[in-house]
C-alpha atoms as one frame of an Amber mdcrd trajectory, in Angstrom:
protein
  15.710  13.775   8.766  16.503  11.484  11.670  13.766   8.947  10.929  11.200
   8.805   8.152   8.222   6.429   8.222   6.203   5.802   5.052   2.992   3.800
   5.363   2.828   2.272   1.883  -0.567   0.676   2.451  -2.516  -0.945   5.284
  -0.226  -3.992   5.184   3.220  -2.458   4.734   5.552   0.205   6.087   8.972
   1.607   5.162  11.334   3.190   7.694  14.466   5.156   6.759  16.803   6.058
   9.603  20.074   7.963   9.874  22.993   6.077  11.376  24.081   8.242  14.298
  27.369   8.147  16.182  26.021   9.159  19.600  24.120   7.212  22.201  21.998
   4.410  20.770  18.333   3.864  21.508  17.231   1.076  23.835  17.723  -2.355
  22.308  15.571  -4.244  24.806  13.241  -5.269  21.977  15.895  -7.500  20.356
  15.484 -11.252  20.642  18.078 -13.300  22.527  19.320 -14.713  19.211  19.776
 -11.204  17.797  21.650 -10.042  20.885  24.066 -12.935  20.399  24.531 -11.954
  16.743  25.163  -8.336  17.731  27.731  -9.383  20.324  29.720 -11.116  17.577
  30.050  -7.950  15.471  33.395  -6.486  16.529  33.760  -3.710  13.924  32.161
  -0.512  15.359  30.868   0.756  11.988  29.291  -2.577  11.019  27.811  -2.923
  14.509  26.182   0.512  14.251  24.783  -0.310  10.794  23.358  -3.595  12.099
  21.779  -1.861  15.111  20.276   0.950  13.042  18.691  -1.478  10.579  17.053
  -3.295  13.531  15.837   0.013  14.941  14.369   0.802  11.517  12.368  -2.424
  11.302  11.278  -1.998  14.925   9.897   1.476  14.125   8.272   0.271  10.897
   6.439  -2.424  12.858   5.504  -0.014  15.628   3.916   2.313  13.057   1.623
  -0.613  12.148   0.962  -1.535  15.793   2.690  -4.879  15.280   4.991  -6.627
  17.769   8.684  -7.081  16.985   9.254 -10.841  16.543  13.007 -10.855  15.951
  14.672 -11.662  12.642  17.341 -14.008  11.324  18.974 -14.783   7.974  18.027
 -18.013   6.213  20.393 -20.191   4.144  20.006 -17.813   1.198  20.939 -14.781
   3.302  17.382 -13.403   3.313  16.006 -11.928   6.525  13.104 -13.897   7.980
  10.724 -13.281  10.862  11.249 -15.578  13.851   7.475 -15.831  14.203   7.138
 -17.025  10.599   4.751 -14.142   9.875   5.267 -11.271   7.459   8.112 -10.382
   5.112  11.040  -8.031   5.693  13.947  -6.540   3.770  16.784  -4.561   5.355
  19.514  -2.407   3.839  22.183  -0.015   5.049  24.895   2.094   3.514  26.935
   5.203   4.303  25.075   7.027   7.067  21.656   5.509   6.537  19.676   2.304
   7.133  16.230   1.287   5.947  13.687  -1.459   6.571  10.590  -2.552   4.663
   7.915  -4.822   6.116   4.818  -6.355   4.520   2.353  -8.565   6.360   1.567
 -10.765   3.337   3.884 -10.245   0.338   7.632 -10.749  -0.268   9.604  -7.505
  -0.405  13.018  -6.339  -1.565  14.765  -3.113  -0.513  18.131  -1.557  -1.365
  20.117   1.587  -0.551  23.047   2.523  -2.803  25.464   5.477  -2.725  26.351
   7.232  -5.972  29.904   6.160  -6.881  31.825   6.614 -10.125  33.033   3.005
 -10.093  29.537   1.788 -11.002  30.267   2.921 -14.573  33.335   0.688 -14.748
  31.589  -2.419 -13.422  28.392  -1.869 -15.408  29.116  -4.593 -18.011  29.408
  -7.137 -15.190  25.795  -6.715 -14.029  24.002  -5.204 -17.024  22.572  -7.114
 -19.973  23.329  -5.984 -23.518  19.779  -4.635 -23.864  20.242  -2.489 -20.766
  23.592  -1.069 -21.833  21.867   0.160 -25.010  19.370   2.422 -23.184  21.343
   3.481 -20.094  23.178   6.799 -20.300  26.828   6.988 -19.274  25.671   8.452
 -15.977  26.403   7.442 -12.371  22.824   7.984 -11.217  21.349   5.983 -14.114
  23.683   3.030 -13.542  23.142   3.127  -9.787  19.375   3.023 -10.280  19.804
  -0.091 -12.429  22.059  -1.819  -9.888  19.768  -0.951  -6.982  16.623  -2.057
  -8.845  18.257  -5.416  -9.604  19.353  -5.739  -5.980  15.775  -5.147  -4.810
  14.466  -7.796  -7.218  17.179 -10.215  -6.105  16.344  -9.694  -2.429  12.609
  -9.990  -3.070  12.864 -13.365  -4.829  15.097 -14.557  -2.007  17.201 -17.300
  -3.609  20.907 -17.522  -4.399  22.176 -18.424  -7.859  20.459 -15.587  -9.744
  22.759 -13.601 -12.044  22.150  -9.846 -12.223  23.333  -9.753 -15.857  21.899
 -13.021 -17.169  18.693 -13.466 -15.185  17.397 -10.032 -14.123  16.284  -7.791
 -16.989  15.014  -4.216 -16.586  12.735  -2.437 -19.017  14.042   0.885 -20.413
  13.769   3.827 -17.992  15.262   7.330 -17.754  17.329   8.668 -14.882  14.423
  10.728 -13.512  12.142   7.688 -13.307  10.239   7.029 -10.088   9.304   3.485
 -11.122  11.223   0.723 -12.908   9.877  -2.568 -14.225  11.895  -5.773 -14.390
  11.660  -9.546 -14.679  13.688 -12.606 -13.772  14.301 -14.648 -16.909  16.037
 -17.895 -17.802  14.965 -19.771 -14.685  12.297 -22.392 -14.136   8.822 -21.154
 -13.283   6.623 -18.410 -14.731   8.015 -14.917 -15.262   6.903 -12.299 -12.771
   7.050  -8.553 -13.459   8.523  -6.608 -10.551   7.514  -2.975 -10.091  10.347
  -1.100  -8.371   9.856   2.256  -6.634  12.805   4.688  -6.822  13.606   7.485
  -4.332  16.626   9.778  -3.933  18.266  11.113  -0.768  21.207  13.454  -1.415
  23.848  11.082  -2.853  21.842   7.893  -2.244  19.401   5.875  -4.335  16.711
   3.851  -2.549  14.639   1.238  -4.386  12.083  -1.270  -3.223   9.630  -3.759
  -4.658   6.661  -5.646  -3.276   5.642  -8.861  -4.989
């Protein structure tokens, strides 16, 4: 798989793209502001990840016959369209980048590798209720972390604690969907429905509000 496009519905598209080490595709579509940002990334690996995530959102938009407007990070670190239209979430990890775009609704996307250390840090990001149903399993813990990351990125504000504010309903490690809420903050509770996919040693999750 070099690139995978998934049309979720008429208003949204997901693109998953391998991070390659060879010649890069044309980057003429980038905005001037993005080209400046890219020029300031000196580390080759981080630069390639940044480029591949932009290529992924470009291809997601192209699959919907939409123009590429350019993207920037707001004060909360959330990617925003320079045109002010649509919603985007980007993620990259070892060897892979992904982008999710929706024309109308906020989105959150995350890619996570399976690593043993997630078991050690589990109590830092998991609520007591979650520790009771999660198995002592790398995949199960990674699904929980990634689902919380997708919720966090979808709501788009800093100051939300993974352990205190984001609560997941019980799920097993073969689940394709996870449900969660943000609690303990002002405003009504919203239930997030998180889709789960697996690619070799990676977990991908996303949610659309």
